[in-house]
C-alpha positions in Angstrom: 32.9 66.8 -9.2 34.7 63.9 -10.5 32.2 61.5 -12.3 32.0 58.4 -14.6 30.6 59.3 -17.9 30.4 58.6 -21.4 29.9 60.8 -24.4 28.6 58.5 -27.2 27.3 54.6 -27.5 30.7 52.0 -27.6 32.5 49.8 -25.6 33.6 49.7 -22.8 36.1 52.2 -24.2 34.0 55.0 -24.1 33.9 54.9 -20.2 36.1 57.7 -18.4 36.7 59.5 -15.3 35.8 63.3 -15.6 35.5 66.3 -14.3 31.5 67.1 -14.5 29.6 69.9 -12.9 28.0 69.1 -9.3 24.4 68.8 -9.8 21.8 70.9 -8.4 18.3 70.5 -6.9 15.3 71.1 -8.9 11.7 71.1 -7.7 10.9 68.2 -6.0 14.8 67.0 -6.0 17.6 66.4 -3.5 21.3 66.5 -4.4 22.6 62.9 -3.2 26.3 62.9 -1.6 27.1 59.2 -2.9 28.5 57.1 -0.8 27.8 53.9 -3.4 26.6 52.6 -6.3 26.6 49.1 -7.7 26.9 47.6 -11.0 23.7 46.5 -12.7 24.0 44.8 -16.5 21.2 47.4 -17.8 23.9 49.9 -17.3 25.8 48.0 -19.8 23.0 47.6 -22.4 22.2 51.0 -22.3 25.7 52.1 -23.0 26.6 49.5 -25.6 23.4 51.5 -27.4 21.1 48.2 -26.7 18.4 50.0 -25.2 18.7 53.5 -27.1 14.7 52.9 -28.7 13.4 52.2 -25.3 15.6 54.2 -23.3 17.1 57.2 -25.2 19.9 59.4 -23.0 21.7 62.3 -23.7 25.2 62.6 -23.4 27.4 63.4 -21.4 25.4 60.3 -19.5 26.5 59.0 -15.9 25.6 55.5 -15.8 24.8 54.2 -11.9 20.9 53.3 -11.2 21.7 52.5 -7.6 22.4 55.4 -5.1 23.6 55.1 -1.5 24.4 58.6 0.3 23.3 61.2 2.3 20.9 64.1 1.5 23.8 67.4 0.4 20.8 69.6 -1.1 16.8 69.7 -1.0 14.9 71.4 -3.9 11.7 73.3 -4.0 8.8 71.5 -2.8 10.7 68.6 -1.0 9.3 67.7 2.5 10.2 65.1 4.9 14.4 64.9 3.9 16.5 67.2 5.3 20.3 67.7 4.5 22.2 64.9 6.1 19.6 62.0 5.8 21.0 58.8 4.7 19.1 57.6 2.0 18.7 55.0 -1.0 17.1 55.2 -4.5 16.6 53.2 -7.7 17.2 56.2 -10.1 15.5 56.8 -13.3 18.1 54.7 -16.2 17.8 57.3 -18.7 18.9 60.1 -15.7 22.2 61.2 -14.9 23.3 58.3 -12.5 25.4 57.4 -9.6 28.8 57.1 -10.4 30.0 59.9 -9.4 30.2 62.0 -6.6 27.2 63.6 -6.4 23.6 62.9 -7.8 20.3 64.7 -8.6 17.3 62.5 -7.5 13.5 62.9 -7.2 12.9 63.0 -3.9 9.9 60.3 -4.1 12.1 57.7 -5.2 13.8 57.7 -2.0 14.1 55.5 1.1 15.9 55.8 4.7 19.2 53.6 4.2 19.1 50.8 6.6 20.8 51.7 9.7 22.5 48.1 9.9 24.9 47.7 7.4 27.7 50.2 5.9 26.0 52.6 3.8 28.1 52.5 0.7 26.8 48.7 0.7 23.3 49.8 0.9 23.6 50.8 -2.9 23.4 46.5 -3.2 19.6 46.9 -2.3 17.4 48.5 -4.7 17.4 47.5 -7.8 17.8 43.7 -7.7 15.9 43.2 -4.3 12.8 45.4 -5.9 13.1 42.8 -9.2 13.2 39.9 -7.1 10.3 40.8 -4.5 8.0 42.4 -7.8 9.0 38.7 -9.7 7.7 36.7 -6.9 4.6 38.9 -5.3 3.6 41.0 -8.7 4.2 38.0 -11.5 4.4 35.3 -9.7 1.8 35.8 -6.5 3.6 33.6 -4.8 1.7 31.8 -1.8 2.6 30.1 1.4 3.4 26.2 1.0 4.4 26.5 -2.7 6.8 25.4 -4.7 9.1 27.6 -6.6 11.9 26.8 -8.7 14.6 29.9 -8.9 16.6 29.2 -11.9 20.2 31.7 -11.3 19.6 31.8 -7.4 23.9 32.6 -7.4 23.2 35.6 -8.7 22.4 38.9 -7.1 18.7 38.8 -7.9 18.5 35.1 -7.2 19.7 36.0 -3.6 17.3 38.0 -2.7 14.5 36.3 -4.4 15.4 33.1 -2.7 15.4 34.8 1.1 11.9 36.4 0.3 10.0 33.1 -1.0 11.7 31.4 2.3 10.4 34.1 4.3 7.0 33.8 2.5 6.8 30.2 3.5 7.3 29.0 -0.3 9.5 25.8 -0.5 12.5 26.6 -2.5 14.7 24.3 -5.3 17.4 26.8 -6.7 20.2 26.3 -9.2 23.3 27.2 -8.9 27.3 26.9 -9.7 29.6 25.5 -6.9 31.1 28.3 -6.6 28.0 30.2 -5.6 26.0 27.1 -3.7 27.4 27.6 0.0 25.8 31.3 -0.9 22.6 30.0 -1.9 22.3 27.6 1.0 22.6 30.4 3.4 20.3 32.2 2.0 17.4 29.7 3.1 17.2 27.2 -0.6 15.5 23.7 0.7 17.0 22.6 -2.7 19.9 23.4 -4.4 20.7 21.6 -7.9 24.2 22.2 -9.3 23.3 22.9 -13.0 26.4 22.7 -14.2 26.6 18.8 -13.5 23.5 18.0 -14.5 20.5 19.8 -17.1 17.9 21.4 -14.8 15.1 20.2 -17.1 16.2 16.6 -17.2 16.9 16.5 -13.5 13.6 18.3 -12.4 11.1 16.7 -15.3 8.3 16.1 -14.0 8.0 17.9 -10.4 5.0 20.3 -11.2 6.4 23.4 -9.5 3.8 25.9 -8.9 6.3 28.5 -9.8 9.4 29.1 -11.8 11.7 31.9 -11.8 14.1 32.9 -14.7 17.2 35.1 -13.8 19.6 33.1 -16.4 19.8 34.7 -19.6 19.4 31.8 -22.3 17.3 31.1 -25.4 14.1 30.8 -26.2 14.2 26.8 -26.6 15.7 26.7 -23.4 13.8 29.0 -21.4 10.4 27.5 -22.8 12.0 23.9 -21.8 12.2 25.5 -18.1 8.4 26.3 -18.0 7.7 23.1 -19.1 8.5 22.8 -15.4 5.6 24.5 -14.0 2.5 22.4 -13.3 -0.8 23.4 -15.0 -2.5 26.2 -14.0 1.1 27.7 -12.7 3.0 30.5 -13.0 6.4 31.4 -15.1 8.2 34.7 -14.9 11.3 35.9 -16.6 13.7 38.7 -15.5 15.6 37.6 -18.7 14.6 35.8 -21.9 10.9 36.4 -22.5 9.1 32.5 -21.6 6.7 31.3 -24.4 3.2 31.6 -25.1 1.1 29.0 -23.8 -2.6 28.6 -22.6 -1.3 26.0 -20.2 -0.2 28.4 -18.1 0.6 32.1 -17.0 3.6 33.6 -18.4 5.0 36.9 -17.1 7.9 39.5 -18.1 9.8 41.1 -15.2 10.2 44.6 -16.0 11.7 46.2 -12.3 10.2 50.0 -11.7 11.1 52.1 -8.8 8.8 51.5 -5.8 9.9 53.8 -2.8 7.3 52.4 -0.2 8.5 48.9 -1.4 11.9 49.7 -1.3 11.3 51.0 2.7 9.6 47.8 2.9 12.7 45.5 2.2 14.9 48.2 4.3 12.8 47.5 7.6 13.9 43.7 6.7 17.5 44.1 6.5 17.3 46.2 9.9 15.1 43.3 11.5 17.7 41.0 10.5 15.2 39.5 7.9 17.2 40.2 4.4 20.8 39.9 4.2 22.9 42.5 1.6 25.2 40.5 -0.1 28.2 42.7 -1.4 31.0 40.3 -3.2 33.4 43.2 -3.9 34.0 47.3 -3.3 35.7 48.8 -6.0 36.4 52.6 -6.5 34.1 54.2 -9.5 37.3 54.8 -11.9 37.4 50.7 -11.9 33.9 50.7 -13.7 35.1 50.0 -17.0 36.6 47.2 -15.9 33.7 45.8 -14.1 31.6 45.8 -17.4 34.0 44.1 -19.5 34.1 41.2 -16.9 30.3 41.6 -16.5 30.1 41.0 -20.3 33.2 37.8 -19.8 30.8 36.3 -17.4 33.1 36.7 -14.8 31.3 38.9 -12.8 29.9 37.0 -9.7 27.3 38.8 -7.1 26.8 42.0 -6.2 29.9 44.8 -7.0 29.7 48.2 -5.1 31.6 51.3 -6.5 32.7 54.4 -4.8 33.6 57.9 -5.4 
């Protein structure tokens, strides 16, 4: 099969489209014929070697932690899945990934793919939607009527966070740039702050949010200032720069975990028309090096789906 792989840590130059052995299904695994994967910044961090102490990989490594596709083979002990079933999953980051024609995956991580969107596009759901869901409800413990600030709502996680928070009955203020304001408005934000026009902390000073979600990679000082917008006894969660240590509020760091049951819940919302999957662009996996470059330059806007 064809796969994007790299044989050492390094710049995007290490990414290469090459021939690789098609995987086989071990016990408890399935092999998925890949319809789509999507780019996540974690893929770039692993490739650069930034994560090697906490997420060591074996070379050659195939990136791609999101997958959508159809079951091509089931291994010993797998029940509930059959050849041809359309599925999605958030794959273990250190295992061979989905920028390939086939990938092996633990059957326990699978959820049935949404029926209402193209199968390749469903790869834009797992990692970022699970991140948003876990941040809002596991870390922030968001409740109906609470006032939430989503900093970085124009990104892929932010779009799902706004949708899920509004569905939960929160009052959502979202930061966005002009290029993403309409997308954030369509997600349901009650108020949108253009962070390119006015510093967010200055504009919202004194508002006392019940919860703040930080999705922008910023300095510790800027992140601490953002946490200052939380009312006493409220909660601050960050999926990027860690928040400050303070007894005034609860501060949480978000590390997304694969969760098939919660992923299935998200799929049900998609099929019910209550959660929208946004795809900014669709490219062949051969374009992955350029996607990594654009992401590092800040020129990747929204979710990119890659297909074999």
